[in-house]
GUGU-573704 format. One record per residue (C-alpha): x, y negated, z negated. Coordinates in steps of 0.02 Angstrom, whole numbers, padded with zeros to 5 digits, always signed. Layout:
BEGIN
XYZ/...
//
This chain:
BEGIN
+00000+00000+00000/+00087-00155+00063/-00012-00279-00043/+00049-00207-00209/-00054-00120-00343/-00242-00150-00322/-00346-00198-00474/-00467-00074-00553/-00624-00175-00503/-00566-00171-00320/-00541+00018-00328/-00709+00041-00415/-00792-00065-00280/-00715+00043-00143/-00776+00203-00228/-00952+00130-00240/-00945+00084-00055/-00889+00261-00011/-01041+00337-00096/-01175+00203-00081/-01139+00082+00062/-01288+00098+00183/-01176+00044+00328/-01076+00193+00399/-00936+00074+00453/-00923+00013+00272/-00910+00193+00211/-00774+00229+00340/-00673+00074+00289/-00685+00123+00105/-00633+00302+00146/-00478+00246+00244/-00428+00123+00107/-00450+00252-00033/-00349+00382+00065/-00208+00256+00080/-00220+00225-00108/-00210+00413-00142/-00048+00422-00042/+00032+00278-00140/+00130+00283-00304/-00005+00177-00387/-00129+00322-00376/-00057+00405-00533/-00087+00257-00648/-00253+00203-00571/-00326+00380-00582/-00275+00392-00764/-00357+00223-00802/-00519+00267-00710/-00532+00429-00810/-00505+00333-00972/-00640+00206-00925/-00766+00347-00891/-00875+00220-00799/-00979+00342-00694/-00975+00513-00610/-00915+00447-00440/-00763+00351-00502/-00714+00493-00621/-00732+00622-00482/-00624+00517-00365/-00493+00497-00502/-00493+00682-00549/-00481+00735-00367/-00340+00609-00337/-00245+00673-00490/-00261+00853-00428/-00205+00804-00253/-00054+00705-00316/+00003+00849-00425/-00016+00970-00280/+00071+00866-00147/+00173+00727-00230/+00232+00797-00396/+00411+00752-00347/+00365+00567-00366/+00361+00582-00557/+00523+00581-00659/+00538+00738-00771/+00524+00636-00932/+00342+00591-00887/+00282+00771-00866/+00234+00801-01050/+00139+00635-01059/+00044+00682-00899/-00003+00852-00972/-00066+00777-01135/-00163+00643-01041/-00249+00772-00928/-00297+00881-01078/-00368+00728-01164/-00468+00680-01007/-00543+00854-00983/-00597+00857-01166/-00676+00683-01155/-00764+00715-00988/-00822+00895-01018/-01006+00845-01027/-01006+00719-00883/-01003+00839-00734/-00946+01017-00700/-00863+00966-00535/-00753+00840-00628/-00704+00976-00754/-00657+01091-00608/-00547+00957-00526/-00459+00920-00691/-00440+01106-00727/-00356+01125-00557/-00243+00977-00595/-00192+01055-00763/-00164+01227-00683/-00059+01153-00541/+00042+01053-00668/+00072+01209-00775/+00133+01307-00623/+00257+01171-00573/+00313+01112-00745/+00450+01233-00795/+00467+01153-00968/+00287+01202-01013/+00322+01376-01078/+00179+01496-01118/+00043+01377-01060/-00095+01508-01085/-00042+01535-01265/-00035+01345-01294/-00210+01317-01224/-00292+01461-01317/-00206+01409-01479/-00266+01229-01457/-00446+01260-01400/-00485+01444-01432/-00581+01415-01593/-00678+01263-01532/-00847+01318-01462/-00874+01150-01374/-00706+01167-01284/-00743+01343-01221/-00820+01294-01052/-00669+01191-00995/-00543+01311-01073/-00619+01456-00974/-00621+01347-00818/-00432+01315-00836/-00402+01500-00868/-00506+01541-00712/-00416+01427-00589/-00241+01459-00659/-00223+01636-00584/-00310+01576-00424/-00182+01438-00399/-00030+01552-00418/-00038+01596-00232/-00108+01429-00175/-00038+01367-00009/-00046+01188-00073/+00092+01225-00198/+00267+01270-00141/+00329+01336-00307/+00438+01473-00232/+00452+01660-00266/+00566+01641-00420/+00447+01526-00512/+00297+01629-00453/+00372+01789-00524/+00410+01701-00689/+00229+01639-00700/+00152+01807-00655/+00260+01890-00789/+00201+01758-00914/+00018+01779-00867/+00031+01969-00878/+00105+01951-01054/-00043+01846-01114/-00179+01936-01014/-00242+02041-01160/-00260+01881-01263/-00366+01805-01124/-00477+01960-01109/-00502+01963-01298/-00551+01779-01292/-00678+01817-01153/-00751+01964-01250/-00768+01852-01403/-00863+01724-01298/-00983+01858-01237/-01014+01923-01413/-01043+01747-01481/-01152+01681-01340/-01280+01823-01347/-01383+01788-01190/-01310+01622-01129/-01319+01649-00941/-01198+01507-00898/-01066+01570-01019/-01081+01748-00952/-01057+01682-00774/-00900+01586-00828/-00831+01739-00917/-00858+01855-00767/-00782+01727-00647/-00630+01711-00759/-00610+01900-00779/-00624+01921-00590/-00489+01791-00564/-00369+01888-00677/-00413+02052-00590/-00375+01969-00422/-00201+01918-00479/-00168+02100-00526/-00098+02064-00700/-00225+02153-00811/-00169+02311-00901/-00283+02446-00829/-00270+02560-00984/-00320+02414-01096/-00464+02367-00978/-00528+02547-00968/-00560+02541-01156/-00626+02362-01157/-00808+02324-01194/-00814+02192-01055/-00822+02329-00922/-00972+02405-01010/-01054+02233-01023/-01029+02206-00836/-01123+02366-00791/-01260+02332-00920/-01291+02164-00836/-01298+02247-00664/-01413+02387-00723/-01542+02267-00799/-01687+02230-00685/-01716+02058-00763/-01538+01992-00737/-01547+01818-00655/-01481+01803-00476/-01328+01694-00512/-01270+01804-00656/-01298+01959-00549/-01188+01885-00413/-01049+01839-00536/-01051+02014-00612/-01048+02092-00437/-00901+01983-00385/-00808+02036-00543/-00837+02223-00513/-00779+02202-00332/-00621+02114-00393/-00589+02254-00517/-00611+02387-00382/-00495+02292-00266/-00364+02277-00404/-00356+02467-00428/-00338+02509-00243/-00179+02604-00287/-00290+02725-00383/-00155+02846-00445/-00074+02712-00554/-00241+02653-00629/-00331+02819-00662/-00420+02780-00828/-00494+02616-00762/-00529+02695-00592/-00633+02830-00678/-00730+02702-00780/-00771+02596-00627/-00814+02749-00522/-00938+02815-00650/-01006+02641-00684/-01045+02607-00500/-01132+02776-00478/-01254+02724-00616/-01314+02576-00509/-01413+02680-00382/-01575+02665-00482/-01550+02477-00500/-01525+02467-00310/-01692+02556-00279/-01777+02440-00403/-01708+02286-00310/-01772+02361-00146/-01944+02389-00222/-01947+02208-00283/-01886+02148-00111/-01743+02055-00198/-01625+02044-00049/-01489+01948-00145/-01470+02090-00270/-01481+02222-00134/-01336+02136-00042/-01236+02128-00205/-01259+02314-00238/-01209+02355-00059/-01050+02250-00080/-01008+02349-00238/-01042+02518-00155/-00936+02467-00005/-00792+02408-00114/-00803+02574-00209/-00786+02670-00045/-00643+02558+00014/-00549+02588-00150/-00572+02777-00151/-00551+02801+00037/-00380+02886+00019/-00451+03002-00115/-00601+03043-00005/-00491+03093+00141/-00363+03183+00031/-00486+03283-00077/-00661+03263-00003/-00798+03310-00126/-00680+03333-00273/-00650+03215-00421/-00631+03036-00363/-00651+03097-00183/-00834+03132-00226/-00937+03102-00069/-01085+03034-00168/-01001+02868-00133/-01041+02891+00053/-01220+02936+00006/-01236+02765-00078/-01182+02680+00083/-01303+02783+00188/-01444+02735+00068/-01398+02553+00105/-01398+02593+00292/-01580+02643+00270/-01629+02469+00210/-01741+02381+00338/-01634+02222+00341/-01484+02243+00457/-01379+02120+00353/-01365+02256+00218/-01286+02393+00325/-01173+02264+00409/-01078+02238+00244/-01012+02418+00256/-00946+02408+00435/-00764+02375+00387/-00763+02530+00278/-00831+02641+00419/-00697+02570+00537/-00561+02613+00411/-00632+02787+00379/-00635+02819+00567/-00455+02758+00582/-00395+02872+00440/-00482+03025+00511/-00420+02988+00687/-00240+02980+00623/-00254+03141+00522/-00329+03232+00672/-00385+03381+00566/-00539+03469+00640/-00587+03545+00471/-00584+03373+00389/-00680+03297+00535/-00816+03427+00514/-00842+03374+00330/-00873+03193+00379/-00968+03226+00543/-01142+03240+00462/-01116+03071+00374/-01067+02987+00538/-01217+03065+00626/-01333+02994+00494/-01246+02825+00508/-01268+02823+00698/-01451+02869+00679/-01474+02723+00558/-01380+02602+00672/-01486+02650+00823/-01641+02610+00720/-01568+02442+00663/-01533+02396+00845/-01717+02402+00890/-01795+02238+00943/-01963+02187+00868/-02108+02273+00958/-02181+02101+00997/-02016+02035+01068/-02036+01958+01240/-01904+01944+01375/-01725+02008+01372/-01615+02036+01216/-01524+01880+01155/-01335+01902+01147/-01292+01743+01054/-01409+01742+00902/-01366+01829+00736/-01456+01990+00786/-01368+01991+00956/-01200+01974+00868/-01248+02115+00748/-01285+02228+00897/-01114+02187+00971/-01033+02237+00807/-01135+02398+00806/-01074+02433+00983/-00892+02409+00927/-00916+02520+00774/-00999+02659+00874/-00852+02658+00997/-00732+02677+00850/-00816+02823+00761/-00896+02919+00906/-00746+03038+00918/-00804+03120+00755/-00972+03167+00828/-00915+03194+01009/-00967+03065+01138/-01030+03194+01266/-01137+03283+01137/-01203+03118+01066/-01242+03049+01239/-01340+03207+01283/-01436+03202+01118/-01483+03020+01143/-01540+03055+01321/-01645+03204+01266/-01742+03093+01142/-01795+02988+01292/-01825+03134+01410/-01921+03248+01292/-02024+03118+01199/-02117+02964+01254/-02049+02835+01131/-02110+02654+01125/-02009+02530+01230/-01909+02459+01083/-01845+02634+01037/-01802+02670+01220/-01705+02505+01233/-01607+02537+01072/-01561+02714+01130/-01504+02647+01299/-01402+02515+01206/-01308+02647+01104/-01286+02753+01262/-01208+02602+01350/-01087+02584+01202/-01019+02760+01223/-01042+02789+01412/-00859+02751+01452/-00795+02877+01324/-00897+03020+01399/-00794+03128+01518/-00866+03094+01693/-00793+03256+01764/-00932+03382+01809/-01054+03311+01683/-01233+03344+01739/-01308+03236+01599/-01218+03081+01663/-01276+03104+01842/-01453+03142+01783/-01455+02983+01676/-01394+02880+01823/-01526+02958+01937/-01667+02922+01814/-01612+02746+01766/-01607+02682+01946/-01785+02747+01969/-01853+02641+01825/-02004+02542+01889/-02012+02353+01881/-02159+02369+01762/-02056+02425+01611/-02016+02297+01476/-01884+02170+01535/-01772+02213+01386/-01771+02397+01440/-01724+02347+01618/-01589+02228+01552/-01506+02362+01444/-01525+02495+01580/-01429+02379+01699/-01294+02362+01565/-01287+02552+01553/-01268+02569+01742/-01123+02445+01738/-01038+02548+01601/-01058+02706+01707/-00957+02642+01855/-00832+02787+01833/-00975+02908+01865/-01021+02814+02024/-00840+02820+02081/-00837+03010+02058/-01010+03029+02140/-01013+02906+02287/-01184+02970+02341/-01254+02862+02198/-01173+02702+02263/-01318+02650+02376/-01460+02682+02252/-01359+02599+02113/-01324+02444+02219/-01507+02433+02271/-01560+02443+02089/-01436+02308+02039/-01486+02196+02185/-01667+02201+02123/-01604+02138+01955/-01495+02005+02037/-01649+01927+02118/-01742+01908+01953/-01695+01760+01844/-01684+01845+01672/-01587+01995+01741/-01474+01906+01866/-01321+01880+01755/-01319+02056+01681/-01342+02129+01857/-01197+02022+01921/-01087+02088+01779/-01135+02268+01824/-01094+02237+02010/-00927+02164+01954/-00892+02325+01854/-00938+02435+02003/-00823+02331+02117/-00678+02344+01993/-00691+02534+01975/-00754+02586+02148/-00646+02467+02252/-00615+02589+02394/-00796+02649+02407/-00857+02469+02402/-00760+02415+02558/-00905+02480+02666/-01019+02359+02570/-00903+02209+02586/-01019+02119+02706/-01158+02133+02577/-01043+02062+02443/-00995+01920+02559/-01179+01881+02589/-01208+01874+02400/-01054+01762+02378/-01116+01642+02513/-01287+01629+02429/-01216+01630+02251/-01311+01476+02194/-01478+01545+02250/-01466+01670+02106/-01497+01615+01926/-01322+01658+01866/-01221+01598+01717/-01052+01522+01763/-00960+01676+01699/-01072+01796+01795/-01048+01699+01958/-00859+01699+01935/-00866+01885+01891/-00957+01924+02053/-00825+01832+02153/-00690+01926+02058/-00771+02092+02106/-00784+02034+02288/-00600+01983+02290/-00546+02151+02217/-00638+02241+02358/-00572+02117+02488/-00393+02164+02441/-00431+02345+02492/-00485+02301+02670/-00366+02334+02816/-00231+02196+02819/-00287+02128+02987/-00462+02094+02919/-00411+02010+02756/-00369+01837+02824/-00537+01815+02911/-00637+01886+02765/-00540+01779+02638/-00574+01626+02745/-00761+01670+02746/-00761+01698+02557/-00675+01532+02523/-00776+01433+02652/-00925+01398+02538/-00814+01328+02400/-00706+01227+02522/-00859+01152+02607/-00930+01104+02436/-00765+01017+02389/-00762+00924+02555/-00941+00870+02528/-00900+00803+02354/-00750+00708+02422/-00857+00631+02559/-00990+00580+02431/-00857+00506+02318/-00786+00398+02456/-00958+00338+02511/-01033+00292+02341/-00876+00264+02236/-00932+00392+02104/-00834+00551+02073/-00933+00714+02057/-00865+00860+01956/-00778+00990+02067/-00731+01115+01929/-00860+01247+01974/-00788+01262+02151/-00607+01253+02091/-00638+01394+01966/-00719+01500+02101/-00573+01474+02220/-00452+01514+02077/-00536+01681+02040/-00533+01727+02226/-00346+01689+02242/-00309+01774+02077/-00386+01941+02123/-00350+01951+02309/-00191+02051+02294/-00170+02164+02447/-00018+02277+02462/+00101+02190+02584/+00258+02279+02644/+00425+02186+02652/+00438+02084+02811/+00251+02075+02839/+00169+01904+02837/+00050+01890+02690/-00128+01892+02759/-00183+01755+02636/-00043+01634+02685/-00134+01551+02830/-00296+01529+02731/-00207+01447+02584/-00113+01329+02701/-00281+01277+02776/-00358+01248+02605/-00210+01150+02534/-00263+00977+02604/-00433+00990+02518/-00353+01040+02352/-00225+00900+02369/-00361+00772+02405/-00467+00834+02257/-00315+00820+02143/-00284+00641+02200/-00466+00590+02181/-00474+00653+02000/-00294+00623+01945/-00346+00528+01787/-00459+00669+01723/-00357+00797+01626/-00493+00932+01631/-00512+00925+01821/-00324+00912+01851/-00301+01067+01742/-00425+01162+01850/-00338+01101+02010/-00170+01159+01943/-00244+01326+01892/-00314+01350+02067/-00146+01304+02146/-00054+01418+02026/-00156+01569+02081/-00137+01518+02263/+00053+01515+02243/+00052+01680+02147/-00062+01758+02279/+00059+01733+02424/+00224+01717+02329/+00364+01659+02444/+00231+01637+02580/+00184+01470+02500/+00353+01392+02547/+00275+01265+02665/+00174+01195+02518/+00325+01175+02405/+00384+01004+02463/+00213+00916+02472/+00153+00999+02310/+00307+00948+02209/+00301+00771+02280/+00118+00752+02230/+00145+00829+02057/+00290+00714+02016/+00200+00561+02084/+00040+00590+01982/+00138+00642+01825/+00228+00474+01817/+00058+00390+01790/-00043+00530+01707/+00070+00653+01614/-00048+00803+01612/+00047+00950+01539/-00027+01072+01667/+00094+00999+01797/+00239+01063+01690/+00157+01232+01686/+00130+01232+01874/+00313+01182+01891/+00361+01338+01791/+00265+01447+01915/+00360+01366+02061/+00527+01395+01973/+00478+01575+01941/+00436+01604+02125/+00577+01503+02206/+00712+01481+02072/+00820+01620+02144/+00814+01547+02321/+00979+01457+02349/+00899+01324+02461/+00765+01280+02332/+00868+01262+02173/+00921+01080+02191/+00744+01027+02239/+00674+01117+02087/+00805+01036+01975/+00758+00865+02045/+00576+00907+02004/+00624+00956+01826/+00722+00795+01799/+00580+00689+01869/+00454+00777+01755/+00566+00768+01601/+00583+00578+01593/+00397+00539+01562/+00387+00694+01451/+00527+00636+01336/+00448+00462+01326/+00284+00542+01272/+00364+00657+01142/+00477+00520+01070/+00325+00418+01015/+00282+00424+00827/+00213+00600+00792/+00236+00633+00979/+00278+00818+00957/+00131+00849+00840/+00008+00752+00948/+00057+00839+01111/+00086+01024+01074/+00025+01075+01248/+00159+00966+01327/+00292+01045+01215/+00228+01219+01258/+00225+01189+01446/+00391+01094+01451/+00482+01240+01370/+00393+01369+01478/+00462+01271+01626/+00642+01262+01564/+00636+01444+01508/+00589+01495+01685/+00742+01396+01743/+00852+01491+01620/+00782+01656+01684/+00793+01615+01869/+00940+01495+01890/+01034+01468+01727/+01192+01390+01800/+01090+01259+01894/+01012+01202+01731/+01168+01218+01622/+01273+01116+01744/+01148+00973+01748/+01151+00817+01640/+00971+00848+01582/+01017+01003+01479/+01083+00902+01329/+00920+00803+01317/+00818+00964+01331/+00921+01044+01192/+00898+00893+01078/+00711+00898+01111/+00708+01085+01075/+00799+01063+00908/+00675+00927+00856/+00528+01035+00912/+00580+01188+00808/+00488+01109+00660/+00322+01104+00755/+00191+01211+00667/+00093+01258+00823/+00090+01441+00873/+00110+01428+01063/+00221+01273+01067/+00341+01340+00935/+00346+01508+01021/+00395+01427+01187/+00532+01322+01104/+00609+01473+01015/+00599+01579+01173/+00691+01444+01271/+00833+01429+01144/+00846+01617+01128/+00848+01649+01316/+00971+01506+01345/+01099+01573+01222/+01072+01750+01284/+01133+01700+01457/+01304+01674+01377/+01299+01833+01273/+01283+01968+01405/+01276+01993+01592/+01137+02123+01584/+00975+02097+01680/+00855+02149+01543/+00890+02060+01380/+00798+02103+01220/+00612+02074+01252/+00572+01919+01152/+00440+01917+01016/+00353+01780+01115/+00305+01912+01243/+00232+02011+01098/+00155+01874+00995/+00098+01739+01115/-00057+01751+01218/-00011+01716+01398/-00110+01579+01482/-00269+01647+01559/-00213+01752+01707/-00027+01724+01682/+00070+01858+01772/+00182+01930+01637/+00354+01931+01716/+00487+02042+01639/+00601+01933+01535/+00747+01970+01648/+00891+01865+01704/+00941+01882+01885/+01089+01995+01913/+01241+01882+01908/+01419+01898+01970/+01553+01918+01836/+01625+01745+01873/+01448+01671+01863/+01433+01748+01689/+01598+01668+01637/+01534+01498+01696/+01375+01521+01596/+01473+01576+01442/+01583+01423+01453/+01436+01304+01477/+01340+01382+01330/+01499+01369+01225/+01510+01182+01261/+01326+01155+01216/+01344+01256+01054/+01502+01162+01006/+01402+01000+01014/+01237+01060+00940/+01266+01228+00854/+01280+01166+00674/+01131+01050+00696/+01028+01192+00771/+01068+01318+00632/+01036+01189+00494/+00871+01139+00574/+00816+01322+00594/+00854+01363+00411/+00764+01207+00351/+00618+01240+00468/+00597+01420+00406/+00596+01366+00225/+00487+01211+00234/+00391+01194+00399/+00342+01356+00483/+00214+01490+00435/+00280+01669+00410/+00215+01735+00578/+00343+01627+00671/+00494+01700+00579/+00528+01844+00701/+00555+01713+00838/+00677+01615+00729/+00767+01776+00684/+00795+01813+00868/+00871+01641+00897/+00990+01663+00748/+01033+01839+00809/+01081+01771+00981/+01188+01630+00905/+01275+01761+00798/+01300+01876+00949/+01376+01729+01045/+01504+01682+00911/+01491+01771+00743/+01635+01686+00648/+01574+01511+00693/+01394+01559+00654/+01447+01617+00479/+01519+01444+00444/+01366+01355+00514/+01248+01461+00409/+01350+01431+00251/+01344+01242+00279/+01156+01249+00312/+01124+01348+00152/+01227+01225+00047/+01107+01087+00100/+00952+01172+00029/+00876+01108-00136/+00915+01224-00283/+00779+01162-00403/+00598+01105-00390/+00543+00934-00449/+00465+01023-00599/+00635+01088-00653/+00611+01270-00598/+00753+01361-00511/+00708+01380-00326/+00859+01481-00271/+01008+01550-00368/+01187+01552-00305/+01177+01742-00295/+01019+01734-00188/+01108+01615-00067/+01262+01724-00051/+01156+01883-00035/+01055+01805+00105/+01212+01746+00196/+01285+01921+00183/+01123+02007+00241/+01111+01898+00396/+01294+01897+00446/+01317+02084+00421/+01154+02133+00508/+01171+02263+00643/+00995+02239+00713/+00887+02087+00742/+00748+02157+00632/+00867+02156+00482/+00891+01968+00508/+00702+01950+00514/+00676+02046+00351/+00810+01943+00266/+00729+01779+00322/+00556+01838+00265/+00619+01875+00090/+00727+01720+00079/+00594+01595+00135/+00474+01660+00001/+00589+01572-00122/+00532+01405-00049/+00346+01440-00020/
//
């Protein structure tokens, strides 16, 4: 705050404005001003004063929240000698404000807990608090609140207390845990039937279970466990108390997941949960859905905890399969939300049984899975009075999707062929109502792909019958039957005699508005699987594509149809492809030309993205097999379309969304014909560079990376591509050098380093010999701190690949984690991370150039990477960092050892609260582990353990 410390009345006025100003702009101004105050040093004193004044709930809540936030994020601002005074002040405030508002008590409790965790000089804080307030009935609510949030905050991401301090605290809390439990039991005994106190006690107990510090032998004998189950067994238990007790039991079950080490408590909980079946039935009878859901959560957690036991010793001891009976009882509840709670358990059970692959074990669990599937099929039924097609996007539609996924995961236990036949026989032999038929077809569609299509008469019979369904059946039945046909495309491929009747059936659906999109998806599936058979129907597909907008299709369905058409097009004879591709593209090209003509006549720009996306999908999936030396059949068509794409790009150059779609379309065009796009290279690069100077859309960098990938190994193209890179880098660096430039433009960082990585892979010497490399390296070092998954991944991959070019002359370096961990851009062709084969003298040049770059920037890079790992990046990025350090070490181990030692010396050894962050031994152990590692994964493990000291 530049104007100095604000007065209390001014702060109070701002808080009032935040809550009560009728003008939204006034609220916004107050919010911005108060946020600035919270970031300032004055916030400590002002918060303390506001809490002392106790003027009203709003000002006290703001002050308590500010105090909590400052302790979490800015504790380093306070000198150590003020810590005790802050603690005493907070304890005084929570005592004085305990009756004002529970949310204020929670904020102050969090502030006290966060202070205790960071303040190393406050030894045995639990003991101190219980000693001070344990005998004061009026203090009990806030004391229990502090004791509830304290274990929760131990693993809080807002606090970077480090693994050493965390271990010390957990040890301390474990030591005093029996004292806490005894205090809670005393509260329960004294408060008789005080619902609020019981809720507080159960929440607190659950919090200590979650931290995993309670002695299970002590808890097995403790009355609190008995009280928990008594509360859950009572029919008259209020809803909020029932939920708190359920949460606590679930936490206890989760805490004993390693059952063998917690047997006495495991037995108590197991027997306790089995007694709740009657209470569940009572809740069902009373139609109390909240309680039913709570019981189902408990039953599911019980099964999750004893899953290993169930699989190891089914039906014996703690592997008792009555636990599964409880879940199947829940599956029989009419509300689908109840059975949905148990889905994760059934997934895990399926996974365990699949891995064990023991037929005898499978046969024990098969009847349970059959009953589950029967229940799920019933839950998938639409209401009998439902009109129209099934909705995919509402809650019930999403539930059905999850059912479909679960069925696919557990069907192996029942046998998909047998299950498919049984389902079909229920339709064939009976005459069920439409909603039952639709649900059965839905489950059949889920498992159709896992049924062996070889010589399976049921499959062919199903296909025969489905395509004969009359138009008079319920639209939902027709919709799901079309989905089923699409899932049976393998059967059509094996039995081409069905192709005509199937296509006729799907065409009928395509012409009807509610069924058009699902029919288009099914045609797309048939095209993908039956590509060779579908070539005889290409003219029909072309006719559909030309009249695409006459069908009531969703955007995705229309694009899917074009994808299917392109896949079939690629299987036509080479001499026919050019003409057919031209025909397929003509509709989209004409539409783009029409838009451009309209734009020039009325000065308004219409949105061309639909047509660009359709062209992109055609180019992307038209991939005919072309022998070496043959001209690519798509080359001529793409050359003819280029002027329209170029003009569209120019017309919309200021609109990032449209430019992205143009670049995507061009990218697939270039990928489609590969080197055959050479004639476009010069005009395309010129236009990209020209537009990028004015509108730095990051997609141009990405498109540049595609061009480097295709042409970077062509001697005659290298200088031109380097010129392109240099021209694109200047505006990029200007953008990223702005305040918070890296954080505000992660896409630009991502695409810039994809581009330079392609250069490293295709023409390393060209890049290393240029003057731009130093600026790129400096940018990369700065960008290593960027906490953005894709951008950081691209930066690390660039540094790693760059150094690797000087480490070895092989053509297949270690596959980078970025290839494992980063999602490629939609439709990116995953190239092998391979450097071109180089001559020995070329390798020596690269080695020398890398050596010069590392001499200049090596120490800075290593220091930045170590700092970044400890303070900036989330754990999932560490394998990428490990690979960079591994490559630096492979390049020059002795120098790397010195660089790492210097980097480690610069790390802080203590927290602002006086706790030891890292000991000298931990530093030397880490240095030794990294520098003596024989595999990259050992470096990764060492970094994971070491960085926990700073988290």
